[in-house]
Backbone as JSON Lines, residues from 0, in Angstrom:
{"i":0,"aa":"M","n":[0.65,-1.2,-0.01],"ca":[0.14,0.13,0.22],"c":[0.86,1.17,-0.17]}
{"i":1,"aa":"D","n":[0.17,2.11,-0.9],"ca":[1.31,3.54,-0.94],"c":[0.63,4.33,0.04]}
{"i":2,"aa":"G","n":[1.23,5.42,0.43],"ca":[0.65,6.6,1.32],"c":[-0.33,7.41,0.53]}
{"i":3,"aa":"C","n":[-0.43,7.34,-0.75],"ca":[-1.22,7.96,-1.61],"c":[-2.39,7.49,-1.93]}
{"i":4,"aa":"G","n":[-3.64,8.1,-2.18],"ca":[-4.84,7.55,-2.52],"c":[-5.79,7.58,-1.3]}
{"i":5,"aa":"G","n":[-7.13,7.15,-1.51],"ca":[-8.11,7.07,-0.55],"c":[-8.1,6.04,0.35]}
{"i":6,"aa":"S","n":[-7.7,4.81,0.03],"ca":[-7.62,3.68,0.77],"c":[-7.31,3.63,2.15]}
{"i":7,"aa":"T","n":[-8.0,3.24,3.2],"ca":[-7.69,3.27,4.31],"c":[-8.01,1.72,4.85]}
{"i":8,"aa":"L","n":[-7.4,1.18,6.1],"ca":[-7.24,0.11,6.77],"c":[-8.91,-0.19,7.06]}
{"i":9,"aa":"F","n":[-9.63,0.88,7.68],"ca":[-10.91,0.85,8.2],"c":[-11.86,2.07,7.72]}
{"i":10,"aa":"P","n":[-12.73,1.58,7.26],"ca":[-14.0,2.66,7.01],"c":[-13.92,3.92,8.19]}
{"i":11,"aa":"L","n":[-13.95,4.86,7.58],"ca":[-14.23,6.18,8.38],"c":[-15.13,6.15,9.38]}
{"i":12,"aa":"H","n":[-16.58,5.67,9.0],"ca":[-17.52,5.75,9.66],"c":[-17.43,4.56,11.06]}
{"i":13,"aa":"R","n":[-16.32,3.92,10.64],"ca":[-16.23,2.77,11.97],"c":[-15.07,3.13,13.04]}
{"i":14,"aa":"C","n":[-14.48,4.32,12.57],"ca":[-13.44,4.94,13.41],"c":[-13.82,5.77,14.64]}
{"i":15,"aa":"K","n":[-13.32,5.79,15.57],"ca":[-13.7,6.69,16.88],"c":[-12.77,7.69,16.89]}
{"i":16,"aa":"T","n":[-13.08,8.96,17.45],"ca":[-11.85,9.93,17.7],"c":[-11.9,10.2,19.09]}
{"i":17,"aa":"I","n":[-10.65,10.05,19.64],"ca":[-10.44,10.15,20.87],"c":[-9.44,11.63,21.33]}
{"i":18,"aa":"H","n":[-10.26,12.15,22.36],"ca":[-9.8,13.26,22.59],"c":[-9.04,13.37,23.89]}
{"i":19,"aa":"L","n":[-7.72,13.85,24.13],"ca":[-7.0,13.66,25.52],"c":[-7.15,15.06,25.87]}
{"i":20,"aa":"V","n":[-7.54,15.19,27.38],"ca":[-7.67,16.41,28.12],"c":[-6.89,16.23,29.25]}
{"i":21,"aa":"R","n":[-6.14,17.29,29.37],"ca":[-5.1,17.12,30.68],"c":[-5.98,18.05,31.8]}
{"i":22,"aa":"H","n":[-5.83,17.35,33.16],"ca":[-6.24,18.28,33.87],"c":[-6.11,19.8,34.22]}
{"i":23,"aa":"A","n":[-7.11,20.37,34.66],"ca":[-6.59,21.73,34.89],"c":[-5.74,21.99,36.07]}
{"i":24,"aa":"Q","n":[-5.3,23.16,36.39],"ca":[-4.15,23.38,37.53],"c":[-4.65,23.26,38.47]}
{"i":25,"aa":"G","n":[-3.98,22.29,39.26],"ca":[-4.16,21.72,40.51],"c":[-3.07,22.41,41.77]}
{"i":26,"aa":"I","n":[-3.45,22.33,42.97],"ca":[-2.67,23.06,44.09],"c":[-1.05,22.44,43.87]}
{"i":27,"aa":"H","n":[-1.12,21.31,43.45],"ca":[0.05,20.5,43.46],"c":[1.04,21.25,42.2]}
{"i":28,"aa":"N","n":[0.47,21.59,41.06],"ca":[1.04,22.43,40.12],"c":[1.86,23.65,40.67]}
{"i":29,"aa":"V","n":[0.87,24.33,41.39],"ca":[1.38,25.74,41.82],"c":[2.61,25.56,43.04]}
{"i":30,"aa":"E","n":[2.48,24.35,44.08],"ca":[3.61,24.18,44.9],"c":[4.65,23.45,44.0]}
{"i":31,"aa":"G","n":[4.54,22.97,43.09],"ca":[5.46,22.08,42.34],"c":[6.55,23.19,41.43]}
{"i":32,"aa":"D","n":[5.86,24.18,41.11],"ca":[6.68,25.37,40.51],"c":[7.45,26.06,41.51]}
{"i":33,"aa":"K","n":[7.31,26.24,42.57],"ca":[7.73,26.79,43.83],"c":[9.04,25.75,43.97]}
{"i":34,"aa":"N","n":[8.87,24.49,44.26],"ca":[9.8,23.55,44.7],"c":[9.35,22.06,44.21]}
{"i":35,"aa":"Y","n":[10.37,21.71,42.94],"ca":[10.03,20.29,42.43],"c":[9.57,19.47,43.16]}
{"i":36,"aa":"K","n":[9.99,19.46,44.55],"ca":[10.07,18.37,45.16],"c":[8.63,17.95,45.61]}
{"i":37,"aa":"A","n":[7.74,19.07,45.78],"ca":[6.7,19.06,46.14],"c":[5.73,18.04,45.56]}
{"i":38,"aa":"Y","n":[6.21,17.88,43.92],"ca":[5.32,16.91,43.36],"c":[5.34,15.44,43.97]}
{"i":39,"aa":"M","n":[6.43,15.16,44.72],"ca":[6.55,13.97,45.27],"c":[5.95,13.89,46.71]}
{"i":40,"aa":"S","n":[5.48,14.98,47.18],"ca":[4.98,15.17,48.81],"c":[3.24,14.18,48.54]}
{"i":41,"aa":"P","n":[3.17,13.42,49.58],"ca":[1.86,12.88,50.0],"c":[0.89,13.72,50.0]}
{"i":42,"aa":"E","n":[1.12,14.99,50.68],"ca":[0.22,16.21,50.81],"c":[-0.19,16.47,49.54]}
{"i":43,"aa":"Y","n":[0.09,16.45,48.39],"ca":[-0.13,16.94,47.18],"c":[-0.6,15.78,46.12]}
{"i":44,"aa":"Y","n":[-0.81,14.63,46.65],"ca":[-0.81,13.54,45.75],"c":[-2.27,13.52,44.79]}
{"i":45,"aa":"D","n":[-3.28,13.82,45.9],"ca":[-4.58,13.87,45.32],"c":[-5.28,15.38,45.74]}
{"i":46,"aa":"A","n":[-4.4,16.38,44.57],"ca":[-4.58,17.67,44.83],"c":[-5.94,18.0,44.15]}
{"i":47,"aa":"H","n":[-6.57,18.88,44.65],"ca":[-7.74,19.69,44.09],"c":[-7.46,20.7,43.2]}
{"i":48,"aa":"L","n":[-8.32,21.58,42.44],"ca":[-8.05,22.4,41.54],"c":[-7.97,23.64,42.43]}
{"i":49,"aa":"T","n":[-7.19,24.58,41.39],"ca":[-7.07,25.9,42.11],"c":[-8.18,27.0,41.49]}
{"i":50,"aa":"Q","n":[-8.18,28.05,41.86],"ca":[-9.3,28.94,41.36],"c":[-8.72,29.02,39.86]}
{"i":51,"aa":"L","n":[-7.53,29.11,39.57],"ca":[-7.3,29.19,37.97],"c":[-7.74,28.04,37.38]}
{"i":52,"aa":"G","n":[-7.37,26.89,37.99],"ca":[-7.87,25.52,37.52],"c":[-9.35,25.49,37.2]}
{"i":53,"aa":"W","n":[-10.31,25.99,38.06],"ca":[-11.58,26.02,37.62],"c":[-12.04,27.1,36.4]}
{"i":54,"aa":"Q","n":[-11.19,28.17,36.69],"ca":[-11.57,29.27,35.53],"c":[-11.22,28.36,34.3]}
{"i":55,"aa":"Q","n":[-9.68,27.64,33.99],"ca":[-9.62,26.61,32.89],"c":[-10.76,25.86,32.52]}
{"i":56,"aa":"V","n":[-11.09,25.17,33.83],"ca":[-12.54,24.16,33.38],"c":[-13.56,24.84,32.76]}
{"i":57,"aa":"D","n":[-13.98,26.08,33.48],"ca":[-15.1,26.69,32.81],"c":[-14.95,27.24,31.19]}
{"i":58,"aa":"N","n":[-13.56,27.76,31.0],"ca":[-13.22,28.28,29.62],"c":[-13.38,26.91,28.58]}
{"i":59,"aa":"L","n":[-12.63,25.74,28.93],"ca":[-13.08,24.69,28.26],"c":[-14.8,24.24,28.06]}
{"i":60,"aa":"R","n":[-15.17,24.18,28.96],"ca":[-16.51,23.63,29.22],"c":[-17.23,24.68,27.84]}
{"i":61,"aa":"K","n":[-17.01,26.25,28.08],"ca":[-17.78,27.08,27.04],"c":[-17.29,26.69,25.71]}
{"i":62,"aa":"H","n":[-15.98,26.33,25.29],"ca":[-15.47,25.94,23.97],"c":[-16.1,24.61,23.7]}
{"i":63,"aa":"V","n":[-16.36,23.42,24.37],"ca":[-17.02,22.41,24.19],"c":[-18.21,22.59,23.53]}
{"i":64,"aa":"H","n":[-19.21,23.54,24.45],"ca":[-20.3,23.56,24.07],"c":[-20.6,24.19,22.95]}
{"i":65,"aa":"A","n":[-19.74,25.51,22.62],"ca":[-19.65,26.47,21.82],"c":[-19.51,25.65,20.07]}
{"i":66,"aa":"C","n":[-18.49,24.68,20.17],"ca":[-18.14,23.86,18.98],"c":[-19.17,22.89,18.83]}
{"i":67,"aa":"E","n":[-19.82,22.38,19.75],"ca":[-21.13,21.34,19.66],"c":[-20.38,20.09,20.12]}
{"i":68,"aa":"L","n":[-19.16,20.23,20.27],"ca":[-18.47,18.79,20.32],"c":[-19.07,17.9,21.63]}
{"i":69,"aa":"L","n":[-19.86,18.47,22.57],"ca":[-20.45,17.79,23.57],"c":[-21.59,16.62,23.02]}
{"i":70,"aa":"K","n":[-21.93,17.09,22.01],"ca":[-23.02,16.31,21.36],"c":[-22.43,14.77,20.77]}
{"i":71,"aa":"K","n":[-20.99,14.98,20.28],"ca":[-20.54,13.88,19.54],"c":[-19.76,12.99,20.8]}
{"i":72,"aa":"V","n":[-19.6,13.66,22.14],"ca":[-19.03,12.55,22.99],"c":[-19.93,11.6,23.55]}
{"i":73,"aa":"E","n":[-19.3,10.12,23.59],"ca":[-19.98,9.09,23.91],"c":[-19.56,8.65,25.46]}
{"i":74,"aa":"L","n":[-18.49,9.16,25.79],"ca":[-17.79,8.49,27.08],"c":[-16.91,9.28,27.48]}
{"i":75,"aa":"V","n":[-16.66,9.6,28.59],"ca":[-15.6,10.3,29.31],"c":[-14.88,9.33,30.28]}
{"i":76,"aa":"I","n":[-13.84,9.21,30.22],"ca":[-13.08,8.59,31.08],"c":[-11.97,8.96,31.77]}
{"i":77,"aa":"T","n":[-11.86,9.05,33.11],"ca":[-10.61,9.83,33.9],"c":[-10.2,9.07,34.99]}
{"i":78,"aa":"S","n":[-8.88,9.37,35.32],"ca":[-8.3,8.94,36.6],"c":[-9.4,9.28,37.52]}
{"i":79,"aa":"P","n":[-8.93,8.49,38.92],"ca":[-9.96,8.7,40.0],"c":[-9.33,9.65,40.94]}
{"i":80,"aa":"L","n":[-8.17,10.36,40.59],"ca":[-7.76,11.48,41.27],"c":[-8.71,12.51,41.18]}
{"i":81,"aa":"L","n":[-8.65,13.41,42.25],"ca":[-9.75,14.42,42.62],"c":[-9.35,15.48,41.44]}
{"i":82,"aa":"R","n":[-8.44,16.02,41.27],"ca":[-8.25,17.01,40.14],"c":[-8.39,16.46,38.74]}
{"i":83,"aa":"T","n":[-8.48,15.33,38.3],"ca":[-9.09,14.78,36.86],"c":[-10.52,14.74,36.97]}
{"i":84,"aa":"M","n":[-11.18,14.18,37.93],"ca":[-12.41,14.24,38.19],"c":[-13.13,15.32,38.27]}
{"i":85,"aa":"Q","n":[-12.69,16.53,38.84],"ca":[-13.01,17.89,38.86],"c":[-13.12,18.34,37.62]}
{"i":86,"aa":"T","n":[-11.92,18.02,36.55],"ca":[-11.84,18.53,35.24],"c":[-12.91,17.96,34.48]}
{"i":87,"aa":"A","n":[-12.79,16.72,34.39],"ca":[-14.08,15.85,33.7],"c":[-15.4,16.34,33.96]}
{"i":88,"aa":"V","n":[-15.79,16.22,35.1],"ca":[-17.02,16.73,35.63],"c":[-17.44,17.99,35.69]}
{"i":89,"aa":"G","n":[-16.39,18.98,35.48],"ca":[-16.48,20.4,35.22],"c":[-16.82,20.81,33.86]}
{"i":90,"aa":"V","n":[-16.12,20.14,32.83],"ca":[-16.32,20.34,31.63],"c":[-17.4,19.46,30.77]}
{"i":91,"aa":"F","n":[-17.44,18.15,31.29],"ca":[-18.5,17.59,30.57],"c":[-19.93,17.09,31.34]}
{"i":92,"aa":"G","n":[-19.97,17.36,32.4],"ca":[-21.11,17.4,33.64],"c":[-22.28,18.32,32.93]}
{"i":93,"aa":"G","n":[-23.29,17.97,33.49],"ca":[-24.78,18.35,33.3],"c":[-24.83,19.65,33.55]}
{"i":94,"aa":"E","n":[-26.04,20.42,33.62],"ca":[-26.01,21.79,34.09],"c":[-27.44,21.75,35.12]}
{"i":95,"aa":"G","n":[-27.22,22.55,35.8],"ca":[-28.29,23.09,36.92],"c":[-29.05,21.79,37.85]}
{"i":96,"aa":"Y","n":[-27.96,21.35,38.64],"ca":[-28.3,20.18,39.36],"c":[-29.51,20.78,40.5]}
{"i":97,"aa":"T","n":[-30.43,19.65,40.45],"ca":[-31.61,19.88,41.32],"c":[-31.71,18.75,42.36]}
{"i":98,"aa":"D","n":[-32.28,18.9,43.44],"ca":[-32.44,17.57,44.36],"c":[-33.31,16.57,44.1]}
{"i":99,"aa":"R","n":[-33.54,16.4,42.8],"ca":[-34.67,15.25,42.52],"c":[-33.94,13.93,42.78]}
{"i":100,"aa":"M","n":[-34.72,13.08,43.19],"ca":[-34.1,11.89,43.46],"c":[-33.61,10.91,42.48]}
{"i":101,"aa":"D","n":[-34.23,11.15,41.22],"ca":[-33.92,10.25,40.23],"c":[-32.79,10.83,39.38]}
{"i":102,"aa":"V","n":[-31.96,11.83,39.95],"ca":[-30.99,12.54,39.15],"c":[-29.94,12.53,40.16]}
{"i":103,"aa":"I","n":[-28.65,11.74,39.79],"ca":[-27.66,11.58,40.58],"c":[-26.64,12.83,40.23]}
{"i":104,"aa":"P","n":[-25.86,13.34,41.3],"ca":[-25.0,14.35,41.03],"c":[-23.61,13.85,40.77]}
{"i":105,"aa":"L","n":[-23.11,14.48,39.99],"ca":[-21.54,13.91,39.49],"c":[-20.66,14.21,40.44]}
{"i":106,"aa":"M","n":[-20.78,15.68,41.12],"ca":[-20.06,16.11,41.87],"c":[-20.91,16.95,42.83]}
{"i":107,"aa":"A","n":[-20.69,16.67,44.54],"ca":[-21.6,17.44,45.44],"c":[-20.72,18.91,45.38]}
{"i":108,"aa":"A","n":[-21.55,19.65,46.08],"ca":[-21.25,21.19,46.17],"c":[-20.09,21.3,46.94]}
{"i":109,"aa":"N","n":[-19.23,21.75,46.77],"ca":[-17.92,22.37,47.56],"c":[-17.04,21.18,47.55]}
{"i":110,"aa":"A","n":[-17.18,20.24,46.44],"ca":[-16.13,19.03,46.52],"c":[-14.79,19.51,46.44]}
{"i":111,"aa":"G","n":[-14.1,19.0,47.1],"ca":[-12.44,19.38,47.43],"c":[-12.4,20.92,47.62]}
{"i":112,"aa":"N","n":[-13.36,21.75,48.51],"ca":[-12.97,22.87,49.01],"c":[-12.95,23.87,47.66]}
{"i":113,"aa":"S","n":[-13.99,23.41,46.75],"ca":[-14.06,24.01,45.35],"c":[-15.03,25.15,45.46]}
{"i":114,"aa":"N","n":[-15.86,25.76,46.5],"ca":[-16.97,26.45,46.51],"c":[-17.7,26.57,45.33]}
{"i":115,"aa":"R","n":[-17.91,25.73,44.56],"ca":[-18.63,25.23,43.37],"c":[-19.82,24.84,43.76]}
{"i":116,"aa":"P","n":[-21.14,24.88,42.64],"ca":[-22.23,24.38,43.01],"c":[-22.28,22.78,42.5]}
{"i":117,"aa":"A","n":[-23.14,21.93,43.08],"ca":[-22.99,20.63,42.66],"c":[-23.37,20.41,40.99]}
{"i":118,"aa":"I","n":[-22.95,19.43,40.6],"ca":[-23.02,19.31,39.16],"c":[-23.72,18.03,38.64]}
{"i":119,"aa":"S","n":[-24.77,18.27,38.1],"ca":[-25.92,17.23,37.61],"c":[-25.25,16.51,36.68]}
{"i":120,"aa":"S","n":[-25.92,15.07,36.7],"ca":[-25.49,14.12,35.66],"c":[-26.62,14.18,34.27]}
{"i":121,"aa":"L","n":[-27.47,15.07,34.5],"ca":[-28.8,15.25,33.48],"c":[-27.7,15.55,32.04]}
{"i":122,"aa":"N","n":[-28.15,15.05,31.0],"ca":[-27.84,15.37,29.74],"c":[-26.24,15.46,29.51]}
{"i":123,"aa":"C","n":[-25.54,14.43,29.91],"ca":[-24.2,14.61,29.94],"c":[-24.0,13.16,29.5]}
{"i":124,"aa":"P","n":[-22.47,12.89,28.66],"ca":[-22.45,11.24,28.75],"c":[-21.75,10.78,29.94]}
{"i":125,"aa":"P","n":[-21.78,9.4,29.87],"ca":[-21.31,8.85,31.06],"c":[-19.75,9.04,31.16]}
{"i":126,"aa":"I","n":[-19.61,9.46,32.7],"ca":[-18.52,9.58,33.22],"c":[-17.7,8.4,34.09]}
{"i":127,"aa":"I","n":[-16.72,7.74,33.64],"ca":[-15.95,7.03,34.68],"c":[-14.85,6.83,35.03]}
{"i":128,"aa":"A","n":[-14.51,6.79,36.38],"ca":[-13.04,7.24,36.64],"c":[-12.6,5.61,36.54]}
{"i":129,"aa":"V","n":[-11.3,5.42,35.96],"ca":[-10.68,4.08,35.83],"c":[-9.12,4.1,36.29]}
{"i":130,"aa":"E","n":[-9.31,3.12,37.38],"ca":[-7.88,3.18,38.39],"c":[-6.69,3.14,37.35]}
{"i":131,"aa":"L","n":[-6.66,2.48,36.24],"ca":[-5.73,2.25,35.32],"c":[-5.38,3.54,34.7]}
{"i":132,"aa":"C","n":[-6.05,4.6,35.04],"ca":[-5.57,5.93,34.18],"c":[-5.0,6.64,35.54]}
{"i":133,"aa":"R","n":[-4.75,6.25,36.66],"ca":[-4.03,7.2,37.59],"c":[-2.59,7.3,37.42]}
{"i":134,"aa":"E","n":[-1.86,8.05,37.56],"ca":[-0.77,8.52,37.46],"c":[0.05,7.61,38.59]}
{"i":135,"aa":"H","n":[1.29,7.23,38.37],"ca":[2.4,6.51,39.05],"c":[3.59,7.34,39.42]}
{"i":136,"aa":"L","n":[3.57,7.26,40.83],"ca":[5.04,8.29,40.86],"c":[6.03,7.29,40.93]}
{"i":137,"aa":"V","n":[7.05,7.61,40.31],"ca":[8.57,6.74,40.38],"c":[9.36,7.09,41.15]}
{"i":138,"aa":"S","n":[9.96,6.61,42.25],"ca":[11.08,7.49,43.14],"c":[12.28,7.12,42.71]}
C-alpha cells in the first residue's frame, strides 16, 4: 500500500475520535513550580483544582459547548484523582443540579473545597473513573 490515494485500513464511519484532555491547574502544580520536590509530597498527591484551574475548566466547557463537541462525546474516562475528576465533571457534566431523587449528582457542592455548586448528571455523557488511568509516581 502506498501513502497516496483514498484507501484506508478501516472505513472512517467505523473509526472513533479520541480527545485527550489534561487536568486543569491543581494546587500541586502551584507548589511544584515553587519547589519541584512538592510533586513527590503525599500532601499533594490527590490535589484539588485551584481557582485558576476552575477558570480553565469553565473556559474549556464553554468551548466544548460552543463548537458542539459535547453532542459527539460518547464516553468520558478519567483517573480517580480528584483534580482529574473535577476537570472531567466540570467540562462534560450536566447543567443545573436539582435535588430530584432520580438525578444523581456527579459532584457534590464544594467538593475538594471548590466553592462550586453541585454538578448534575443530566444530559451529559457517561463519566467513569478508571484506576488504570491513575498516574504512578516513580521514585
